[in-house]
C-alpha positions as CSV (number, residue, x, y, z in Angstrom):
1,M,186.5,-1.9,-7.3
2,K,186.2,-3.7,-3.9
3,I,188.6,-2.9,-1.1
4,R,189.0,-5.4,1.7
5,K,189.5,-4.1,5.2
6,G,190.8,-6.2,8.0
7,F,192.6,-9.6,8.0
8,V,192.8,-11.4,4.7
9,S,194.1,-15.0,4.7
10,N,195.6,-17.0,1.9
11,S,194.8,-20.2,3.7
12,S,193.1,-23.0,1.8
13,S,191.0,-25.9,2.8
14,S,192.1,-29.5,2.0
15,S,190.3,-32.8,2.3
16,Y,191.4,-36.4,1.9
17,V,189.2,-39.4,1.3
18,C,190.3,-42.9,2.2
19,D,189.6,-45.1,-0.8
20,I,189.1,-48.1,1.5
21,T,186.7,-46.8,4.2
22,G,185.4,-43.6,2.6
23,N,186.6,-41.7,5.7
24,V,187.0,-38.0,5.0
25,E,189.4,-35.7,6.8
26,S,189.4,-32.0,6.0
27,G,190.7,-28.8,7.4
28,W,192.4,-25.5,6.7
29,D,196.0,-25.8,5.6
30,M,195.8,-29.5,6.2
31,G,198.4,-31.9,4.8
32,I,198.0,-35.6,4.1
33,E,200.1,-36.3,7.2
34,D,197.5,-34.4,9.3
35,A,194.8,-36.7,7.9
36,E,197.0,-39.7,8.9
37,M,196.9,-41.0,5.4
38,Y,199.2,-42.1,2.6
39,Q,198.9,-41.9,-1.2
40,C,200.6,-44.4,-3.5
41,E,202.3,-43.7,-6.8
42,C,199.0,-44.6,-8.6
43,G,197.0,-42.1,-6.6
44,H,195.2,-44.4,-4.1
45,T,194.7,-42.7,-0.8
46,F,194.4,-44.7,2.4
47,L,194.6,-44.5,6.2
48,E,198.0,-45.2,7.8
49,E,196.6,-48.4,9.4
50,Y,196.2,-50.0,6.0
51,I,199.7,-49.7,4.7
52,L,201.2,-53.1,4.0
53,E,204.2,-54.6,5.8
54,A,207.3,-54.7,3.7
55,T,207.8,-58.3,2.8
56,I,211.1,-59.6,1.4
57,E,209.6,-59.3,-2.1
58,N,208.5,-55.7,-1.4
59,K,211.9,-54.8,0.0
60,I,213.6,-56.1,-3.2
61,A,211.2,-54.1,-5.4
62,I,211.7,-51.0,-3.3
63,L,215.5,-51.4,-3.2
64,R,215.6,-51.8,-7.0
65,K,213.6,-48.7,-7.5
66,T,215.6,-46.6,-4.9
67,A,219.0,-47.9,-5.7
68,D,219.4,-45.5,-8.7
69,N,217.7,-42.5,-7.0
70,Y,219.5,-42.3,-3.7
71,S,223.0,-42.4,-2.4
72,I,224.3,-45.3,-0.3
73,D,223.9,-43.2,2.9
74,E,220.3,-42.4,2.0
75,I,219.5,-46.0,1.3
76,C,220.9,-46.9,4.7
77,I,218.6,-44.4,6.3
78,I,215.6,-45.7,4.3
79,L,216.3,-49.3,5.4
80,N,217.7,-48.5,8.9
81,A,220.7,-50.5,7.7
82,E,224.2,-50.0,9.2
83,E,226.1,-50.4,6.0
84,I,225.3,-51.1,2.3
85,T,228.3,-51.6,0.0
86,E,228.7,-49.9,-3.4
87,R,228.7,-53.4,-4.9
88,N,225.2,-54.1,-3.5
89,K,224.0,-50.8,-4.7
90,V,225.4,-51.4,-8.2
91,I,223.6,-54.8,-8.5
92,S,220.4,-53.1,-7.3
93,L,220.7,-55.0,-4.0
94,S,218.9,-57.9,-5.6
95,Y,221.4,-60.5,-4.7
96,L,221.2,-60.1,-0.9
97,Y,220.3,-63.3,0.8
98,D,216.8,-63.6,2.4
99,S,218.4,-63.7,5.8
100,E,220.1,-60.4,5.1
101,L,216.8,-58.9,3.8
102,E,215.0,-60.0,6.9
103,K,217.4,-58.1,9.1
104,I,216.6,-54.8,7.2
105,N,214.1,-52.7,9.2
106,F,212.3,-50.8,6.4
107,D,211.4,-47.3,7.3
108,I,208.3,-46.0,5.5
109,T,208.6,-42.6,7.1
110,F,211.5,-41.8,4.8
111,Y,209.1,-41.6,1.9
112,N,207.0,-38.7,0.8
113,R,203.4,-39.6,1.9
114,Y,202.3,-38.9,-1.7
115,E,204.7,-41.3,-3.3
116,I,204.4,-44.6,-1.4
117,P,205.6,-47.5,-3.5
118,T,202.7,-49.5,-5.1
119,C,203.9,-52.7,-3.4
120,L,203.0,-51.2,0.0
121,C,199.5,-50.0,-1.2
122,P,196.7,-52.2,0.0
123,I,194.6,-51.3,-3.1
124,C,197.4,-51.9,-5.7
125,M,198.2,-55.2,-4.1
126,M,194.4,-56.2,-4.0
127,E,194.3,-56.5,-0.2
128,H,191.3,-54.1,-0.3
129,I,189.1,-53.5,-3.3
130,P,187.3,-50.1,-3.3
131,D,183.6,-49.9,-4.1
132,Y,184.3,-48.0,-7.3
133,S,186.4,-50.8,-8.6
134,V,183.7,-53.4,-7.7
135,L,181.1,-51.2,-9.6
136,H,183.3,-50.9,-12.7
137,Y,183.8,-54.7,-12.7
138,L,180.1,-55.4,-12.3
139,V,179.2,-53.0,-15.1
140,K,181.7,-54.7,-17.4
141,E,180.6,-58.2,-16.4
142,C,176.9,-57.5,-17.0
143,G,177.8,-56.6,-20.6
144,K,176.2,-53.1,-20.6
145,T,177.6,-49.6,-20.5
146,K,177.3,-47.4,-17.4
147,E,174.7,-45.3,-19.2
148,E,172.6,-48.4,-20.0
149,V,172.7,-49.5,-16.4
150,I,171.7,-46.0,-15.2
151,D,168.8,-46.0,-17.7
152,E,167.7,-49.4,-16.5
153,I,167.8,-48.3,-12.8
154,K,165.8,-45.1,-13.6
155,K,163.1,-47.2,-15.4
156,K,162.9,-49.8,-12.7
157,F,162.8,-47.6,-9.5
158,R,161.0,-44.4,-8.6
159,T,163.2,-43.4,-5.7
160,C,166.6,-44.0,-4.2
161,D,164.9,-45.8,-1.3
162,D,163.3,-48.2,-3.7
163,L,166.7,-49.0,-5.2
164,Y,168.3,-49.3,-1.8
165,N,165.6,-51.6,-0.5
166,Y,165.9,-53.8,-3.6
167,C,169.7,-54.1,-3.2
168,K,169.3,-55.0,0.5
169,E,167.2,-58.1,-0.3
């Protein structure tokens, strides 16, 4: 049996990778907010600077989703709105005029950084397409499986540098 002497920590290391830039942030007891990142409901992780602005369409989608989950007071906090009537909540706030929606100052900080609505995610909304998605698409388009593409690459190139130089041309 081993006996530890001295300080023992239950700390854990965490790391977050931006799906857009590949930027990695890591540290002990680090949260996603420390990495200055968000994660959408689909699991895409991205830097704060890439979050999409809440358009009128986005606000409607968010309001519909939040109307059933939050009280009127909480919705007012989310939207930085002075007052929202029970009638508007009941109809999922979908009949507000565009001019009323434009006045609403959407507050993203109310949301858990791990559950950002997909309509504010730059990947879900196709503003940015990550390399892994491009690769999946290209493999599908070439009509081969991933394994067939890998075998072809191994037969055609001796080293990673050979492949890299070929792709640069």
